N, CA and C atoms as a LAMMPS dump frame, in Angstrom:
ITEM: TIMESTEP
0
ITEM: NUMBER OF ATOMS
474
ITEM: BOX BOUNDS ff ff ff
-5.0000000000000000e+02 5.0000000000000000e+02
-5.0000000000000000e+02 5.0000000000000000e+02
-5.0000000000000000e+02 5.0000000000000000e+02
ITEM: ATOMS id mol type element x y z
1 1 1 N 349.064 -122.887 -412.891
2 1 2 C 349.519 -121.798 -413.74
3 1 3 C 348.75 -120.542 -413.394
4 2 1 N 349.374 -119.437 -413.652
5 2 2 C 348.717 -118.157 -413.451
6 2 3 C 348.82 -117.362 -414.742
7 3 1 N 347.697 -116.8 -415.174
8 3 2 C 347.65 -116.03 -416.413
9 3 3 C 347.043 -114.669 -416.143
10 4 1 N 347.497 -113.693 -416.877
11 4 2 C 346.988 -112.332 -416.766
12 4 3 C 346.469 -111.913 -418.135
13 5 1 N 345.245 -111.436 -418.165
14 5 2 C 344.647 -110.95 -419.41
15 5 3 C 344.54 -109.433 -419.306
16 6 1 N 345.088 -108.749 -420.309
17 6 2 C 345.06 -107.287 -420.312
18 6 3 C 344.487 -106.792 -421.624
19 7 1 N 343.91 -105.593 -421.568
20 7 2 C 343.361 -104.938 -422.754
21 7 3 C 343.258 -103.448 -422.442
22 8 1 N 343.062 -102.612 -423.468
23 8 2 C 342.996 -101.167 -423.233
24 8 3 C 341.865 -100.719 -422.301
25 9 1 N 340.723 -101.427 -422.313
26 9 2 C 339.612 -101.036 -421.442
27 9 3 C 339.107 -102.261 -420.683
28 10 1 N 338.408 -102.011 -419.599
29 10 2 C 337.865 -103.105 -418.8
30 10 3 C 336.895 -103.975 -419.602
31 11 1 N 335.947 -103.391 -420.351
32 11 2 C 335.063 -104.254 -421.147
33 11 3 C 335.82 -105.112 -422.17
34 12 1 N 336.856 -104.556 -422.794
35 12 2 C 337.655 -105.338 -423.739
36 12 3 C 338.392 -106.474 -423.023
37 13 1 N 338.865 -106.192 -421.818
38 13 2 C 339.554 -107.223 -421.042
39 13 3 C 338.584 -108.334 -420.686
40 14 1 N 337.364 -107.98 -420.258
41 14 2 C 336.387 -109 -419.888
42 14 3 C 336.022 -109.865 -421.087
43 15 1 N 335.861 -109.261 -422.251
44 15 2 C 335.56 -110.011 -423.469
45 15 3 C 336.718 -110.939 -423.823
46 16 1 N 337.926 -110.424 -423.749
47 16 2 C 339.109 -111.234 -424.047
48 16 3 C 339.258 -112.364 -423.048
49 17 1 N 339.007 -112.073 -421.774
50 17 2 C 339.117 -113.098 -420.735
51 17 3 C 338.176 -114.269 -421.032
52 18 1 N 336.955 -113.985 -421.47
53 18 2 C 336.005 -115.059 -421.814
54 18 3 C 336.572 -115.937 -422.925
55 19 1 N 337.183 -115.298 -423.914
56 19 2 C 337.759 -116.075 -425.026
57 19 3 C 338.969 -116.889 -424.571
58 20 1 N 339.775 -116.328 -423.703
59 20 2 C 340.945 -117.043 -423.186
60 20 3 C 340.49 -118.257 -422.373
61 21 1 N 339.485 -118.078 -421.524
62 21 2 C 338.972 -119.2 -420.734
63 21 3 C 338.431 -120.288 -421.66
64 22 1 N 337.754 -119.889 -422.726
65 22 2 C 337.265 -120.869 -423.702
66 22 3 C 338.422 -121.654 -424.317
67 23 1 N 339.529 -120.979 -424.595
68 23 2 C 340.722 -121.671 -425.13
69 23 3 C 341.257 -122.673 -424.119
70 24 1 N 341.329 -122.287 -422.845
71 24 2 C 341.797 -123.211 -421.808
72 24 3 C 340.881 -124.432 -421.725
73 25 1 N 339.579 -124.175 -421.76
74 25 2 C 338.611 -125.279 -421.67
75 25 3 C 338.711 -126.196 -422.882
76 26 1 N 338.889 -125.61 -424.068
77 26 2 C 339.028 -126.421 -425.288
78 26 3 C 340.304 -127.258 -425.223
79 27 1 N 341.386 -126.674 -424.742
80 27 2 C 342.652 -127.415 -424.628
81 27 3 C 342.511 -128.559 -423.637
82 28 1 N 341.812 -128.318 -422.529
83 28 2 C 341.605 -129.378 -421.537
84 28 3 C 340.774 -130.507 -422.142
85 29 1 N 339.723 -130.141 -422.857
86 29 2 C 338.873 -131.153 -423.488
87 29 3 C 339.66 -131.971 -424.513
88 30 1 N 340.427 -131.291 -425.333
89 30 2 C 341.194 -131.967 -426.39
90 30 3 C 342.269 -132.882 -425.829
91 31 1 N 342.781 -132.549 -424.653
92 31 2 C 343.883 -133.351 -424.091
93 31 3 C 343.432 -134.299 -422.992
94 32 1 N 342.136 -134.312 -422.707
95 32 2 C 341.631 -135.207 -421.673
96 32 3 C 341.951 -134.75 -420.264
97 33 1 N 342.194 -133.489 -420.106
98 33 2 C 342.516 -132.93 -418.787
99 33 3 C 341.309 -132.178 -418.235
100 34 1 N 341.478 -131.695 -417.026
101 34 2 C 340.475 -130.827 -416.412
102 34 3 C 341.116 -129.46 -416.201
103 35 1 N 340.301 -128.444 -416.264
104 35 2 C 340.789 -127.087 -416.005
105 35 3 C 339.854 -126.42 -415.009
106 36 1 N 340.443 -125.701 -414.077
107 36 2 C 339.665 -124.916 -413.121
108 36 3 C 340.219 -123.491 -413.171
109 37 1 N 339.361 -122.558 -413.512
110 37 2 C 339.79 -121.167 -413.64
111 37 3 C 339.252 -120.378 -412.455
112 38 1 N 340.141 -119.693 -411.792
113 38 2 C 339.764 -118.79 -410.716
114 38 3 C 340.109 -117.38 -411.172
115 39 1 N 339.098 -116.538 -411.253
116 39 2 C 339.323 -115.159 -411.682
117 39 3 C 339.701 -114.341 -410.461
118 40 1 N 340.855 -113.727 -410.544
119 40 2 C 341.338 -112.895 -409.444
120 40 3 C 340.949 -111.442 -409.659
121 41 1 N 341.746 -110.569 -409.106
122 41 2 C 341.464 -109.14 -409.248
123 41 3 C 341.726 -108.697 -410.68
124 42 1 N 341.081 -107.62 -411.06
125 42 2 C 341.286 -107.066 -412.395
126 42 3 C 341.895 -105.683 -412.265
127 43 1 N 342.475 -105.228 -413.348
128 43 2 C 343.036 -103.882 -413.386
129 43 3 C 342.259 -103.039 -414.372
130 44 1 N 341.503 -102.088 -413.846
131 44 2 C 340.743 -101.186 -414.709
132 44 3 C 341.654 -100.172 -415.376
133 45 1 N 341.237 -99.696 -416.545
134 45 2 C 341.974 -98.621 -417.197
135 45 3 C 341.787 -97.321 -416.402
136 46 1 N 342.701 -96.394 -416.589
137 46 2 C 342.61 -95.1 -415.918
138 46 3 C 341.485 -94.283 -416.546
139 47 1 N 340.615 -93.749 -415.703
140 47 2 C 339.55 -92.853 -416.141
141 47 3 C 339.904 -91.465 -415.595
142 48 1 N 340.504 -90.645 -416.445
143 48 2 C 340.905 -89.308 -416.02
144 48 3 C 339.667 -88.437 -415.829
145 49 1 N 339.601 -87.73 -414.71
146 49 2 C 338.493 -86.822 -414.472
147 49 3 C 338.762 -85.53 -415.233
148 50 1 N 337.899 -85.237 -416.201
149 50 2 C 338.118 -84.082 -417.081
150 50 3 C 338.141 -82.768 -416.308
151 51 1 N 337.277 -82.618 -415.327
152 51 2 C 337.262 -81.368 -414.553
153 51 3 C 338.591 -81.16 -413.839
154 52 1 N 339.126 -82.217 -413.234
155 52 2 C 340.432 -82.112 -412.569
156 52 3 C 341.541 -81.857 -413.582
157 53 1 N 341.506 -82.551 -414.709
158 53 2 C 342.533 -82.39 -415.733
159 53 3 C 342.526 -81.008 -416.351
160 54 1 N 341.327 -80.504 -416.637
161 54 2 C 341.236 -79.157 -417.208
162 54 3 C 341.738 -78.111 -416.218
163 55 1 N 341.425 -78.298 -414.938
164 55 2 C 341.9 -77.359 -413.917
165 55 3 C 343.42 -77.415 -413.798
166 56 1 N 343.982 -78.613 -413.825
167 56 2 C 345.44 -78.741 -413.758
168 56 3 C 346.096 -78.045 -414.949
169 57 1 N 345.564 -78.275 -416.147
170 57 2 C 346.122 -77.631 -417.343
171 57 3 C 346.026 -76.113 -417.225
172 58 1 N 344.905 -75.629 -416.691
173 58 2 C 344.713 -74.184 -416.534
174 58 3 C 345.715 -73.607 -415.536
175 59 1 N 345.913 -74.29 -414.421
176 59 2 C 346.88 -73.821 -413.419
177 59 3 C 348.279 -73.787 -414.012
178 60 1 N 348.679 -74.851 -414.691
179 60 2 C 350.023 -74.9 -415.274
180 60 3 C 350.191 -73.781 -416.296
181 61 1 N 349.203 -73.603 -417.151
182 61 2 C 349.293 -72.574 -418.193
183 61 3 C 349.382 -71.175 -417.588
184 62 1 N 348.545 -70.863 -416.613
185 62 2 C 348.515 -69.515 -416.031
186 62 3 C 349.733 -69.216 -415.16
187 63 1 N 350.221 -70.204 -414.431
188 63 2 C 351.309 -69.948 -413.483
189 63 3 C 352.695 -70.238 -414.04
190 64 1 N 352.761 -71.143 -415.008
191 64 2 C 354.078 -71.61 -415.435
192 64 3 C 354.331 -71.485 -416.93
193 65 1 N 353.327 -71.048 -417.679
194 65 2 C 353.521 -70.878 -419.111
195 65 3 C 352.944 -72.02 -419.913
196 66 1 N 353.209 -71.988 -421.192
197 66 2 C 352.633 -72.958 -422.118
198 66 3 C 353.013 -74.383 -421.74
199 67 1 N 352.089 -75.266 -421.987
200 67 2 C 352.369 -76.676 -421.783
201 67 3 C 352.358 -77.358 -423.143
202 68 1 N 353.205 -78.347 -423.307
203 68 2 C 353.336 -78.993 -424.612
204 68 3 C 352.84 -80.432 -424.59
205 69 1 N 351.927 -80.728 -423.688
206 69 2 C 351.355 -82.059 -423.626
207 69 3 C 349.895 -81.965 -423.209
208 70 1 N 349.166 -83.01 -423.501
209 70 2 C 347.774 -83.09 -423.078
210 70 3 C 347.76 -83.644 -421.667
211 71 1 N 346.89 -83.099 -420.792
212 71 2 C 346.879 -83.542 -419.401
213 71 3 C 346.589 -85.03 -419.314
214 72 1 N 347.177 -85.632 -418.301
215 72 2 C 346.884 -87.025 -418.002
216 72 3 C 347.669 -88.021 -418.812
217 73 1 N 347.501 -89.246 -418.43
218 73 2 C 348.122 -90.374 -419.098
219 73 3 C 347.009 -91.119 -419.82
220 74 1 N 347.23 -91.409 -421.079
221 74 2 C 346.204 -92.11 -421.86
222 74 3 C 346.045 -93.545 -421.379
223 75 1 N 347.142 -94.194 -421.147
224 75 2 C 347.093 -95.565 -420.634
225 75 3 C 348.4 -95.831 -419.913
226 76 1 N 348.336 -96.707 -418.954
227 76 2 C 349.539 -97.021 -418.2
228 76 3 C 349.315 -98.314 -417.438
229 77 1 N 350.391 -98.921 -417.065
230 77 2 C 350.309 -100.119 -416.241
231 77 3 C 350.352 -99.67 -414.791
232 78 1 N 349.179 -99.432 -414.24
233 78 2 C 349.093 -98.95 -412.868
234 78 3 C 347.763 -99.372 -412.277
235 79 1 N 347.746 -99.582 -410.973
236 79 2 C 346.48 -99.921 -410.329
237 79 3 C 345.653 -98.672 -410.016
238 80 1 N 346.136 -97.511 -410.427
239 80 2 C 345.359 -96.289 -410.22
240 80 3 C 344.045 -96.333 -410.985
241 81 1 N 344.001 -97.098 -412.079
242 81 2 C 342.753 -97.236 -412.817
243 81 3 C 341.634 -97.751 -411.928
244 82 1 N 341.945 -98.688 -411.043
245 82 2 C 340.93 -99.209 -410.129
246 82 3 C 340.395 -98.099 -409.231
247 83 1 N 341.274 -97.231 -408.78
248 83 2 C 340.847 -96.096 -407.948
249 83 3 C 339.959 -95.166 -408.757
250 84 1 N 340.346 -94.907 -410.015
251 84 2 C 339.589 -93.962 -410.835
252 84 3 C 338.211 -94.495 -411.224
253 85 1 N 337.965 -95.775 -411.022
254 85 2 C 336.625 -96.337 -411.217
255 85 3 C 335.748 -96.095 -409.99
256 86 1 N 336.372 -95.821 -408.843
257 86 2 C 335.642 -95.66 -407.594
258 86 3 C 335.405 -94.213 -407.194
259 87 1 N 336.292 -93.329 -407.644
260 87 2 C 336.186 -91.912 -407.261
261 87 3 C 336.897 -91.067 -408.31
262 88 1 N 336.592 -89.776 -408.327
263 88 2 C 337.278 -88.908 -409.294
264 88 3 C 338.788 -88.96 -409.081
265 89 1 N 339.51 -89.042 -410.187
266 89 2 C 340.956 -89.124 -410.08
267 89 3 C 341.645 -88.492 -411.269
268 90 1 N 342.902 -88.203 -411.072
269 90 2 C 343.738 -87.656 -412.133
270 90 3 C 345.138 -88.226 -411.951
271 91 1 N 345.682 -88.754 -413.002
272 91 2 C 347.036 -89.32 -412.982
273 91 3 C 347.822 -88.586 -414.067
274 92 1 N 348.298 -87.379 -413.758
275 92 2 C 348.955 -86.582 -414.8
276 92 3 C 350.344 -87.101 -415.126
277 93 1 N 350.759 -86.79 -416.315
278 93 2 C 352.112 -87.109 -416.736
279 93 3 C 352.857 -85.834 -417.079
280 94 1 N 354.15 -85.897 -416.992
281 94 2 C 354.98 -84.767 -417.415
282 94 3 C 356.301 -85.343 -417.885
283 95 1 N 357.009 -84.548 -418.631
284 95 2 C 358.263 -85.052 -419.182
285 95 3 C 359.458 -84.346 -418.559
286 96 1 N 360.577 -85.028 -418.647
287 96 2 C 361.857 -84.439 -418.268
288 96 3 C 362.805 -84.668 -419.439
289 97 1 N 363.789 -83.804 -419.587
290 97 2 C 364.736 -84.016 -420.681
291 97 3 C 365.599 -85.235 -420.387
292 98 1 N 365.755 -86.08 -421.383
293 98 2 C 366.547 -87.291 -421.22
294 98 3 C 367.239 -87.623 -422.54
295 99 1 N 367.967 -88.682 -422.537
296 99 2 C 368.678 -89.103 -423.747
297 99 3 C 367.724 -89.88 -424.66
298 100 1 N 368.066 -90.059 -425.943
299 100 2 C 367.227 -90.896 -426.809
300 100 3 C 367.057 -92.291 -426.211
301 101 1 N 365.85 -92.803 -426.281
302 101 2 C 365.492 -94.103 -425.701
303 101 3 C 365.694 -94.139 -424.186
304 102 1 N 365.599 -92.982 -423.562
305 102 2 C 365.79 -92.89 -422.115
306 102 3 C 364.479 -92.744 -421.372
307 103 1 N 363.48 -93.519 -421.784
308 103 2 C 362.167 -93.451 -421.136
309 103 3 C 362.168 -94.09 -419.764
310 104 1 N 360.987 -94.069 -419.134
311 104 2 C 360.829 -94.648 -417.798
312 104 3 C 361.474 -96.021 -417.69
313 105 1 N 361.979 -96.298 -416.514
314 105 2 C 362.538 -97.607 -416.179
315 105 3 C 363.812 -97.936 -416.97
316 106 1 N 364.558 -96.901 -417.349
317 106 2 C 365.85 -97.114 -418.006
318 106 3 C 366.932 -96.394 -417.208
319 107 1 N 368.167 -96.794 -417.443
320 107 2 C 369.296 -96.132 -416.786
321 107 3 C 369.375 -94.67 -417.204
322 108 1 N 369.11 -94.398 -418.499
323 108 2 C 369.139 -93.02 -418.981
324 108 3 C 368.13 -92.137 -418.262
325 109 1 N 366.953 -92.682 -418.005
326 109 2 C 365.935 -91.916 -417.286
327 109 3 C 366.379 -91.652 -415.851
328 110 1 N 366.969 -92.669 -415.228
329 110 2 C 367.442 -92.508 -413.85
330 110 3 C 368.46 -91.372 -413.769
331 111 1 N 369.388 -91.351 -414.71
332 111 2 C 370.393 -90.275 -414.73
333 111 3 C 369.731 -88.917 -414.952
334 112 1 N 368.806 -88.851 -415.909
335 112 2 C 368.137 -87.581 -416.216
336 112 3 C 367.322 -87.09 -415.03
337 113 1 N 366.719 -88.006 -414.285
338 113 2 C 365.866 -87.632 -413.155
339 113 3 C 366.655 -86.968 -412.025
340 114 1 N 367.961 -87.129 -412.038
341 114 2 C 368.804 -86.518 -411.003
342 114 3 C 369.102 -85.049 -411.258
343 115 1 N 368.759 -84.572 -412.434
344 115 2 C 369.151 -83.206 -412.799
345 115 3 C 368.247 -82.159 -412.152
346 116 1 N 368.799 -80.953 -412.035
347 116 2 C 368.038 -79.853 -411.46
348 116 3 C 366.831 -79.498 -412.326
349 117 1 N 366.982 -79.553 -413.654
350 117 2 C 365.856 -79.232 -414.534
351 117 3 C 364.727 -80.248 -414.356
352 118 1 N 365.056 -81.492 -414.117
353 118 2 C 364.034 -82.511 -413.865
354 118 3 C 363.337 -82.271 -412.532
355 119 1 N 364.1 -81.904 -411.538
356 119 2 C 363.513 -81.583 -410.231
357 119 3 C 362.586 -80.377 -410.361
358 120 1 N 362.997 -79.387 -411.148
359 120 2 C 362.152 -78.21 -411.365
360 120 3 C 360.834 -78.598 -412.041
361 121 1 N 360.889 -79.479 -413.029
362 121 2 C 359.672 -79.935 -413.702
363 121 3 C 358.752 -80.644 -412.712
364 122 1 N 359.332 -81.46 -411.863
365 122 2 C 358.551 -82.174 -410.852
366 122 3 C 357.891 -81.194 -409.876
367 123 1 N 358.616 -80.163 -409.497
368 123 2 C 358.062 -79.158 -408.585
369 123 3 C 356.902 -78.399 -409.228
370 124 1 N 357.007 -78.08 -410.5
371 124 2 C 355.911 -77.395 -411.199
372 124 3 C 354.648 -78.242 -411.133
373 125 1 N 354.77 -79.501 -411.474
374 125 2 C 353.596 -80.385 -411.468
375 125 3 C 353.087 -80.571 -410.043
376 126 1 N 353.981 -80.728 -409.086
377 126 2 C 353.569 -80.91 -407.688
378 126 3 C 352.815 -79.697 -407.167
379 127 1 N 353.318 -78.507 -407.466
380 127 2 C 352.638 -77.275 -407.033
381 127 3 C 351.288 -77.124 -407.72
382 128 1 N 351.229 -77.445 -409.001
383 128 2 C 349.962 -77.355 -409.731
384 128 3 C 348.942 -78.338 -409.163
385 129 1 N 349.379 -79.56 -408.86
386 129 2 C 348.481 -80.544 -408.254
387 129 3 C 347.993 -80.075 -406.885
388 130 1 N 348.89 -79.463 -406.109
389 130 2 C 348.494 -78.931 -404.805
390 130 3 C 347.445 -77.836 -404.973
391 131 1 N 347.601 -76.985 -405.983
392 131 2 C 346.617 -75.925 -406.236
393 131 3 C 345.261 -76.525 -406.605
394 132 1 N 345.273 -77.571 -407.42
395 132 2 C 344.015 -78.241 -407.787
396 132 3 C 343.39 -78.869 -406.543
397 133 1 N 344.199 -79.521 -405.736
398 133 2 C 343.695 -80.112 -404.495
399 133 3 C 343.087 -79.076 -403.568
400 134 1 N 343.72 -77.922 -403.445
401 134 2 C 343.171 -76.852 -402.609
402 134 3 C 341.835 -76.365 -403.161
403 135 1 N 341.725 -76.298 -404.472
404 135 2 C 340.456 -75.859 -405.062
405 135 3 C 339.355 -76.876 -404.769
406 136 1 N 339.68 -78.151 -404.842
407 136 2 C 338.702 -79.193 -404.505
408 136 3 C 338.228 -79.018 -403.068
409 137 1 N 339.157 -78.708 -402.163
410 137 2 C 338.83 -78.596 -400.743
411 137 3 C 338.118 -77.3 -400.372
412 138 1 N 338.31 -76.247 -401.161
413 138 2 C 337.79 -74.938 -400.757
414 138 3 C 336.677 -74.39 -401.639
415 139 1 N 336.435 -74.983 -402.773
416 139 2 C 335.447 -74.466 -403.725
417 139 3 C 334.362 -75.53 -403.939
418 140 1 N 333.233 -75.354 -403.253
419 140 2 C 332.167 -76.352 -403.309
420 140 3 C 331.583 -76.507 -404.715
421 141 1 N 331.537 -75.42 -405.463
422 141 2 C 331.009 -75.493 -406.833
423 141 3 C 331.947 -76.334 -407.704
424 142 1 N 333.235 -76.103 -407.563
425 142 2 C 334.209 -76.887 -408.325
426 142 3 C 334.143 -78.363 -407.911
427 143 1 N 334.072 -78.621 -406.61
428 143 2 C 333.972 -79.996 -406.122
429 143 3 C 332.756 -80.686 -406.734
430 144 1 N 331.633 -79.985 -406.79
431 144 2 C 330.433 -80.584 -407.374
432 144 3 C 330.639 -80.859 -408.86
433 145 1 N 331.347 -79.97 -409.547
434 145 2 C 331.654 -80.181 -410.959
435 145 3 C 332.515 -81.439 -411.142
436 146 1 N 333.48 -81.63 -410.259
437 146 2 C 334.335 -82.82 -410.3
438 146 3 C 333.471 -84.069 -410.113
439 147 1 N 332.577 -84.038 -409.133
440 147 2 C 331.696 -85.181 -408.871
441 147 3 C 330.762 -85.435 -410.048
442 148 1 N 330.191 -84.366 -410.606
443 148 2 C 329.283 -84.512 -411.75
444 148 3 C 330.01 -85.097 -412.956
445 149 1 N 331.245 -84.628 -413.179
446 149 2 C 332.056 -85.145 -414.282
447 149 3 C 332.325 -86.632 -414.087
448 150 1 N 332.596 -87.029 -412.858
449 150 2 C 332.816 -88.435 -412.549
450 150 3 C 331.566 -89.264 -412.857
451 151 1 N 330.403 -88.767 -412.449
452 151 2 C 329.152 -89.496 -412.699
453 151 3 C 328.86 -89.587 -414.199
454 152 1 N 329.15 -88.543 -414.942
455 152 2 C 328.961 -88.579 -416.395
456 152 3 C 329.901 -89.597 -417.031
457 153 1 N 331.123 -89.638 -416.547
458 153 2 C 332.089 -90.602 -417.083
459 153 3 C 331.643 -92.029 -416.822
460 154 1 N 331.029 -92.276 -415.663
461 154 2 C 330.542 -93.631 -415.353
462 154 3 C 329.535 -94.093 -416.403
463 155 1 N 328.739 -93.173 -416.928
464 155 2 C 327.754 -93.516 -417.955
465 155 3 C 328.408 -93.892 -419.276
466 156 1 N 329.625 -93.415 -419.52
467 156 2 C 330.338 -93.694 -420.763
468 156 3 C 331.006 -95.057 -420.764
469 157 1 N 331.179 -95.644 -419.601
470 157 2 C 331.806 -96.967 -419.497
471 157 3 C 330.83 -97.99 -420.056
472 158 1 N 331.29 -98.762 -420.969
473 158 2 C 330.413 -99.748 -421.615
474 158 3 C 330.455 -101.055 -420.871
């Protein structure tokens, strides 16, 4: 059998995993069986780099007008979290107009994503991300701020 244990944060997942393994071991003991648990890869939560996120929000606000969302994704099912544990990262989200209940991975979302207004929204975010990337590459002070923010965030991980 293969089981996946998930939780909002890596420490919560590790704590839950210990309890799940204890349940497997108790079930094996109660039924006279043996259990062997092999822990595979884990999926870390996304750690948004605040310096990158604040810069993205600033670029969007100055170049494209008001934004109606907070930068980044609070949580998501993605392996980008593992990357964000290793280096500064940003996984921004943006919205497109769609039908009610037409969120990601639905037919309604697929239809909405074909529209010109959706393409325009994607271009705004893409251009803003490119501007942030250029700042990382050309502004040593900003790059150091991104690195420092990453190191500070590492201290917050429990």
